C-alpha positions as a Markdown table, in Angstrom:
| # | Residue | x | y | z |
|---|---|---|---|---|
| 1 | Met | 0.0 | 0.0 | 0.0 |
| 2 | Ile | 1.3 | 3.5 | -0.8 |
| 3 | Ile | -0.4 | 5.2 | 2.2 |
| 4 | Pro | -0.1 | 3.2 | 5.4 |
| 5 | Leu | -3.0 | 1.4 | 7.0 |
| 6 | Gln | -5.2 | 3.6 | 9.2 |
| 7 | Ile | -7.1 | 1.8 | 12.0 |
| 8 | Thr | -9.7 | 3.7 | 14.1 |
| 9 | Gly | -11.8 | 2.5 | 17.1 |
| 10 | Arg | -15.0 | 4.4 | 17.9 |
| 11 | Asp | -16.7 | 3.7 | 21.3 |
| 12 | Ile | -14.3 | 0.7 | 21.7 |
| 13 | Glu | -10.8 | 0.3 | 22.9 |
| 14 | Leu | -8.9 | -1.7 | 20.3 |
| 15 | Thr | -6.4 | -4.1 | 21.8 |
| 16 | Glu | -3.0 | -4.7 | 20.3 |
| 17 | Ala | -4.2 | -8.2 | 19.3 |
| 18 | Ile | -7.2 | -6.8 | 17.4 |
| 19 | Glu | -5.1 | -4.2 | 15.6 |
| 20 | Glu | -2.6 | -6.9 | 14.7 |
| 21 | Ser | -5.4 | -9.1 | 13.3 |
| 22 | Ile | -6.6 | -6.1 | 11.2 |
| 23 | Arg | -3.0 | -5.4 | 10.0 |
| 24 | Gln | -2.5 | -9.0 | 8.9 |
| 25 | Arg | -5.8 | -9.1 | 7.0 |
| 26 | Ala | -5.1 | -5.8 | 5.3 |
| 27 | Glu | -1.7 | -7.0 | 4.3 |
| 28 | Lys | -3.3 | -10.1 | 2.7 |
| 29 | Leu | -5.5 | -7.9 | 0.5 |
| 30 | Lys | -2.5 | -7.1 | -1.6 |
| 31 | Leu | -2.5 | -10.7 | -2.8 |
| 32 | Phe | -5.8 | -10.0 | -4.6 |
| 33 | Tyr | -4.9 | -6.5 | -5.9 |
| 34 | Asp | -1.4 | -5.1 | -5.5 |
| 35 | Gln | -2.2 | -1.5 | -6.3 |
| 36 | Ile | -4.1 | -0.5 | -3.2 |
| 37 | Met | -3.4 | 3.1 | -2.5 |
| 38 | Arg | -5.0 | 3.4 | 0.9 |
| 39 | Cys | -6.8 | 1.3 | 3.4 |
| 40 | Arg | -8.8 | 2.7 | 6.3 |
| 41 | Val | -10.5 | 0.5 | 8.9 |
| 42 | Val | -13.1 | 1.8 | 11.4 |
| 43 | Val | -14.4 | -0.5 | 14.1 |
| 44 | Glu | -17.4 | 0.8 | 16.1 |
| 45 | Ala | -19.4 | -0.6 | 19.1 |
| 46 | Pro | -22.3 | 1.9 | 18.8 |
| 47 | His | -24.8 | -0.1 | 21.0 |
| 48 | Arg | -22.6 | -1.4 | 23.8 |
| 49 | His | -25.3 | -0.8 | 26.4 |
| 50 | Gln | -27.7 | -3.1 | 24.6 |
| 51 | Arg | -27.6 | -6.9 | 24.8 |
| 52 | Lys | -29.4 | -7.4 | 21.5 |
| 53 | Gly | -29.0 | -5.9 | 18.1 |
| 54 | Val | -25.9 | -4.8 | 16.2 |
| 55 | Leu | -22.9 | -5.0 | 18.5 |
| 56 | Tyr | -20.1 | -4.1 | 16.0 |
| 57 | Asn | -19.8 | -2.0 | 12.9 |
| 58 | Val | -16.7 | -2.6 | 10.7 |
| 59 | Arg | -16.1 | -0.3 | 7.8 |
| 60 | Ile | -13.2 | -0.7 | 5.4 |
| 61 | Asp | -12.4 | 2.0 | 2.8 |
| 62 | Ile | -10.0 | 0.9 | 0.1 |
| 63 | Lys | -8.7 | 3.4 | -2.4 |
| 64 | Val | -7.7 | 1.8 | -5.7 |
| 65 | Pro | -7.0 | 3.6 | -9.0 |
| 66 | Asp | -10.1 | 5.3 | -10.3 |
| 67 | Glu | -12.4 | 4.0 | -7.5 |
| 68 | Glu | -12.9 | 3.7 | -3.8 |
| 69 | Leu | -14.3 | 0.4 | -2.5 |
| 70 | Val | -16.3 | 0.5 | 0.7 |
| 71 | Val | -17.3 | -2.4 | 2.9 |
| 72 | Lys | -19.6 | -1.8 | 5.8 |
| 73 | Lys | -20.6 | -4.7 | 8.0 |
| 74 | Glu | -23.1 | -4.4 | 10.8 |
| 75 | Leu | -22.8 | -7.6 | 12.8 |
| 76 | Asn | -24.2 | -9.1 | 15.9 |
| 77 | Glu | -21.2 | -11.3 | 16.6 |
| 78 | Asp | -17.8 | -11.7 | 18.2 |
| 79 | Leu | -15.5 | -8.8 | 17.2 |
| 80 | Tyr | -12.9 | -11.1 | 15.5 |
| 81 | Val | -15.8 | -12.7 | 13.4 |
| 82 | Ala | -17.0 | -9.2 | 12.4 |
| 83 | Ile | -13.5 | -8.2 | 11.3 |
| 84 | Arg | -13.0 | -11.5 | 9.4 |
| 85 | Asp | -16.4 | -11.2 | 7.6 |
| 86 | Ala | -15.7 | -7.5 | 6.7 |
| 87 | Phe | -12.3 | -8.4 | 5.2 |
| 88 | Asp | -13.8 | -11.4 | 3.3 |
| 89 | Ser | -16.2 | -8.9 | 1.7 |
| 90 | Ala | -13.3 | -6.6 | 0.9 |
| 91 | Arg | -11.4 | -9.4 | -0.7 |
| 92 | Arg | -14.4 | -10.3 | -2.9 |
| 93 | Gln | -14.7 | -6.7 | -4.0 |
| 94 | Leu | -11.0 | -6.4 | -4.8 |
| 95 | Gln | -11.2 | -9.7 | -6.8 |
| 96 | Asp | -14.1 | -8.3 | -8.8 |
| 97 | Tyr | -12.4 | -5.0 | -9.3 |
| 98 | Ser | -9.2 | -6.7 | -10.4 |
| 99 | Lys | -11.1 | -8.9 | -12.9 |
| 100 | Gln | -12.9 | -5.8 | -14.3 |
| 101 | Arg | -9.5 | -4.0 | -14.7 |
| 102 | Arg | -8.1 | -7.0 | -16.6 |
| 103 | Gly | -11.1 | -7.1 | -18.9 |
| 104 | Glu | -12.3 | -10.5 | -17.6 |
| 105 | Val | -15.8 | -9.3 | -16.9 |
| 106 | Lys | -18.3 | -11.0 | -19.2 |
| 107 | Tyr | -20.4 | -8.7 | -21.3 |
| 108 | His | -23.6 | -10.2 | -22.6 |
| 109 | Glu | -24.7 | -9.5 | -26.1 |
| 110 | Glu | -28.0 | -7.7 | -26.3 |
| 111 | Ser | -30.8 | -10.0 | -27.5 |
| 112 | Pro | -32.0 | -9.5 | -31.0 |
| 113 | Leu | -34.9 | -7.2 | -32.1 |
| 114 | Ala | -38.1 | -8.4 | -33.7 |
| 115 | Arg | -41.6 | -7.0 | -34.4 |
| 116 | Val | -44.9 | -8.4 | -33.2 |
| 117 | Ser | -46.5 | -9.6 | -36.4 |
| 118 | Lys | -49.5 | -11.6 | -35.3 |
| 119 | Leu | -51.4 | -11.7 | -32.0 |
| 120 | Phe | -54.0 | -14.2 | -30.7 |
| 121 | Pro | -54.9 | -12.7 | -27.3 |
| 122 | Asp | -57.9 | -15.1 | -26.8 |
| 123 | Lys | -55.6 | -18.1 | -27.3 |
| 124 | Gly | -52.6 | -16.6 | -25.4 |
| 125 | Tyr | -49.9 | -16.6 | -28.1 |
| 126 | Gly | -48.5 | -14.7 | -31.1 |
| 127 | Phe | -45.7 | -14.5 | -33.6 |
| 128 | Leu | -42.7 | -12.3 | -34.0 |
| 129 | Thr | -40.9 | -11.4 | -37.3 |
| 130 | Ala | -37.2 | -11.3 | -36.9 |
| 131 | Ala | -34.9 | -8.9 | -38.8 |
| 132 | Asp | -34.1 | -11.7 | -41.2 |
| 133 | Gly | -37.8 | -12.3 | -41.9 |
| 134 | Gln | -38.1 | -15.5 | -39.9 |
| 135 | Glu | -41.3 | -16.0 | -38.0 |
| 136 | Ile | -41.0 | -16.9 | -34.3 |
| 137 | Tyr | -43.8 | -18.3 | -32.2 |
| 138 | Phe | -44.2 | -17.0 | -28.6 |
| 139 | His | -46.6 | -17.9 | -25.7 |
| 140 | Lys | -48.0 | -15.2 | -23.4 |
| 141 | Asn | -46.0 | -16.8 | -20.5 |
| 142 | Ser | -42.8 | -15.9 | -22.3 |
| 143 | Val | -43.5 | -12.2 | -22.2 |
| 144 | Leu | -41.7 | -10.7 | -19.3 |
| 145 | Gly | -43.6 | -8.8 | -16.6 |
| 146 | Gly | -46.9 | -10.2 | -17.6 |
| 147 | Lys | -47.2 | -7.6 | -20.4 |
| 148 | Phe | -48.8 | -9.8 | -23.0 |
| 149 | Ala | -52.0 | -7.7 | -23.0 |
| 150 | Asn | -49.9 | -4.6 | -23.7 |
| 151 | Leu | -48.5 | -6.0 | -27.0 |
| 152 | Glu | -49.6 | -4.6 | -30.3 |
| 153 | Ile | -48.9 | -5.6 | -33.8 |
| 154 | Gly | -45.9 | -3.8 | -35.1 |
| 155 | Met | -44.4 | -3.2 | -31.7 |
| 156 | Gln | -40.6 | -3.7 | -31.4 |
| 157 | Val | -39.4 | -6.3 | -28.8 |
| 158 | Arg | -36.3 | -8.1 | -27.8 |
| 159 | Tyr | -36.4 | -11.9 | -27.6 |
| 160 | Val | -34.5 | -15.1 | -26.8 |
| 161 | Ala | -35.4 | -18.0 | -29.0 |
| 162 | Asp | -34.9 | -21.8 | -28.9 |
| 163 | Leu | -35.8 | -24.6 | -31.2 |
| 164 | Gly | -39.3 | -25.9 | -30.3 |
| 165 | Glu | -41.4 | -28.8 | -31.6 |
| 166 | Lys | -42.5 | -26.8 | -34.7 |
| 167 | Gly | -39.6 | -24.5 | -35.2 |
| 168 | Leu | -38.2 | -21.4 | -33.5 |
| 169 | Gln | -40.0 | -20.4 | -30.3 |
| 170 | Ala | -39.3 | -17.3 | -28.2 |
| 171 | Thr | -38.6 | -18.3 | -24.6 |
| 172 | Thr | -38.4 | -14.7 | -23.5 |
| 173 | Val | -40.0 | -11.6 | -25.0 |
| 174 | Arg | -39.2 | -8.2 | -23.6 |
| 175 | Thr | -40.8 | -4.9 | -24.7 |
| 176 | Thr | -38.3 | -2.2 | -25.6 |
């Protein structure tokens, strides 16, 4: 880390053992992303006088290039468990950030466009015409959000199709 680790306790006295546990876990974060610029950990015991409810808040702010990752855990557990769980969440966020930076995040192609060409509302189905002119059957249950009744002939929709018993069949139809 370029800027040293900052550990703060609010309404709680952090023992040397707790601070050492935090330092070790923060050091391990570099294994998942080695360009951490700053790491700030705040441990709170806001409801010490209560026996039930949230006993510890652990917040971890991690500054990385172009972004700040924030983990906030409100836990009703042992302080060491609260710290462990917060750092586990921080690790997952760093792994996701690292994958995104390397371009490993999957981007899904947008589903193709079609136009509603025939509707049979009384029977609960219709047909789409794809850009290539192919006719695709769809059932009212394949229309997302229960919007089958809102469809009109000529309306543009996006669809996902699969091969059915009698040819292409839209498994999902979404209005645009």
